[in-house]
C-alpha positions as CSV (number, residue, x, y, z in Angstrom):
1,M,-9.1,8.7,24.9
2,N,-12.3,7.9,23.0
3,T,-13.5,11.1,21.4
4,S,-16.9,9.8,20.4
5,N,-19.8,9.0,22.7
6,V,-19.8,5.4,21.6
7,P,-18.2,3.2,24.3
8,K,-15.2,1.1,23.3
9,R,-16.2,-2.6,22.9
10,L,-14.1,-5.7,23.0
11,Y,-14.5,-7.9,19.9
12,R,-12.6,-10.9,18.5
13,S,-10.6,-9.5,15.6
14,R,-11.4,-10.5,12.0
15,K,-8.2,-8.9,10.7
16,W,-5.5,-10.1,13.2
17,R,-6.9,-13.6,13.7
18,M,-4.7,-16.7,14.0
19,I,-7.0,-19.1,15.8
20,A,-10.1,-17.3,17.0
21,G,-9.2,-13.7,17.0
22,V,-9.0,-13.3,20.8
23,C,-5.4,-12.0,21.0
24,G,-6.0,-9.8,18.0
25,G,-9.1,-8.4,19.5
26,L,-7.4,-7.6,22.8
27,A,-4.6,-6.0,20.8
28,E,-7.1,-3.8,19.0
29,Y,-8.8,-2.9,22.3
30,F,-5.6,-1.9,24.1
31,N,-3.9,-0.5,20.9
32,L,-1.0,-2.9,21.1
33,D,0.7,-5.2,18.6
34,P,-1.0,-8.6,18.4
35,A,2.4,-10.3,18.7
36,W,2.9,-9.0,22.2
37,I,-0.5,-10.2,23.3
38,R,0.2,-13.7,21.8
39,I,3.6,-13.8,23.5
40,I,2.0,-12.9,26.9
41,F,-0.8,-15.5,26.4
42,I,1.8,-18.2,25.6
43,L,4.0,-17.3,28.6
44,L,1.0,-17.3,30.9
45,A,-0.3,-20.6,29.5
46,L,3.1,-22.2,30.1
47,L,3.6,-20.7,33.5
48,G,0.0,-21.2,34.6
49,L,0.1,-24.9,33.7
50,G,-2.6,-24.4,31.0
51,T,-4.9,-22.2,33.0
52,F,-4.7,-19.5,30.3
53,I,-5.7,-22.0,27.6
54,I,-9.0,-22.3,29.5
55,V,-9.2,-18.5,29.7
56,Y,-8.6,-18.2,26.0
57,M,-11.4,-20.7,25.3
58,I,-13.8,-18.7,27.6
59,F,-12.9,-15.5,25.7
60,W,-13.5,-17.4,22.5
61,L,-17.0,-18.3,23.7
62,I,-18.2,-15.0,25.2
63,V,-16.5,-12.3,23.2
64,P,-18.4,-11.6,19.9
65,N,-16.8,-11.4,16.5
66,A,-16.1,-7.9,15.2
67,P,-18.8,-6.5,12.9
68,E,-18.1,-7.0,9.2
69,D,-17.4,-3.3,8.6
70,S,-14.9,-3.0,11.4
71,S,-11.8,-3.6,9.3
72,S,-11.1,0.1,9.3
73,H,-10.6,0.3,13.1
74,G,-7.5,-1.8,13.3
75,C,-4.6,-1.6,15.7
76,P,-2.8,1.6,15.1
77,N,0.6,0.1,16.0
78,C,0.1,-2.8,13.5
79,K,1.1,-2.8,9.9
80,T,-1.8,-3.1,7.5
């Protein structure tokens, strides 16, 4: 639960980025390991005949990059 009054926002990760930071950002948002999100995206891309590749590109375009000072709010399950 978010203890502050600031709403949780989805950003593309600067710390856990491989291509555009989409999977890393989703992992930070849901407090999961980025590897799990990447595996899920790959499986869905293969099973959905590439539909999730388009979804990834849409996320890449509409989700903003994390602010520069956001490196301290990483995924708690991830190793730093």
